[in-house]
N, C-alpha and C positions, 0 to 999 in steps of 0.2 A: 123728738119734737122740740122745735125752737120756741123758747118762752117769749110770749108777746105781752107787753104791758100797754094797756090803752088808757088814755086820759082825754075825756071829752069835756067840752064847754057845756054849761048847764042849759043853754038855749037849744041844744040839739035834742030832738025827740028820741024816745026809747026805740021806736021802730027803725029810725035811721041808723042808730047805733048798732042794732042787731044785724042789719043788712051789711053795714061796712065791716063789722067783725067777721062775718061769714065770708065776705068777698076777700078780705086780706088774709084770713087763715088759709084759704085755698091757694093764694098766690105765694105766700111766704113758705108754705109747706114744701114747695118745689125746690127751695134753696137748701134743704137738708143734705142733699147729696154732696154739697161742697164742704160740709163740716163733719163728715163721718169720722175721719181720723184726726180731728182737731183736739188738742189737749184742752183748749179753752172753749167752753161751750158758748155759742153766740147768744146775744140777747137783743131783743127788738123793743124799742120804746116808740109808741105812736101817740101823737098829740093832735087832736082835731078841735078847732074852734070856729065859731061862726062870727064873722065881722059884720055887725048890723049896718054900719054906715056905708060900707062898700057892697053889702049884700053878696058876700062871697065866703067860701070856706077856706080856711088856712089849714093845710095838712103838713105836719112836720114828722119826720121819721129818723131815728138814730139806730144804727146797727153797730153793736160793739162786738168785735171779733178779735182773734189773735193778730190780725193785721192792723188793728187800731179802730178808732171810732169813725164811722162814715155817716155823714149827715145830709139829709135832703129835705127841702121845704118848697112849697108852692102855694099859690092862691088861685082857686078856680071857682066857677059857678056851681059845680057839682062835686060832691065828695069823692065819687068813684073816679072822675077825671083827674082830680088832684092826687088821689092815691096812685093811679096809674103812672102819672108823671113822676112822682116821687120814687116809686119802685124802679122805674127805668133809670132815673138819675143815680140811685144807689147801686143798681146793677152795673152800670158803666164804671162808677168809681171803684167798685169791688174788683171788677176784671182788670182795671188799670193797676190797682195795687198788686194783684196776683201776678200780672205780667211783669211788673217792676221787680218783684222778688225773684221770679224765674230768670230774668235777665241778669240780675246781680249774681245769682248763683252760677249761671253759665259763664259770666265774665271772670268770676273768681277762679273757676276751674281752668279757664284758658290762661290766666296770668300765672298760675302755678306751673303750667307746662312750659312756659317760655324759658329759654336759656338766657343766662346772664353772662357777661364777660367781665373778667377781672384784669385790670391793667397790669403789665409786668412790673411796673415800679411801685406796686401796692406794698404796704408795710407789713402785711400779714401773709402767712403761708397758705397756699391753696390746699384744700383737703386732698387726701390721697386719691380718691375716686375721680376728682376733677383733674388732678395733675395727670393721671393715667389717660384720661379721656382727651385732654388737650395734646398730650404727647403722641397719641395714636393718630390724631388728625394731621399733624405735621409730617408724619412719615409717609 
């Protein structure tokens, strides 16, 4: 279970808090499959506040994982709409980070496989295995 820490503004009613908690618990529980084999357990911090001058809800969410800290925030008329937008933003950022790591691993594997050439006027001797390999190609 992903631990979720909520922080609400005092102007939000208890009934709205319970509804939002139930809604977000269901949504975030689906993310557990990404962190099954993770050494660093993820943490979620959610902050909701009501802005009386704008008559809007500000929803901010932080997801701390082994990939780093991912932050999303928005202002909407409804708390559920704001939560949906923030969840979508964080999901996109998470997948971007994950794809970035996979690409870096793949590129590192490719660069190790590449052959390198040593100029014949180089000041050091070639290793035996490389000397044999270059000698075989010439023949």
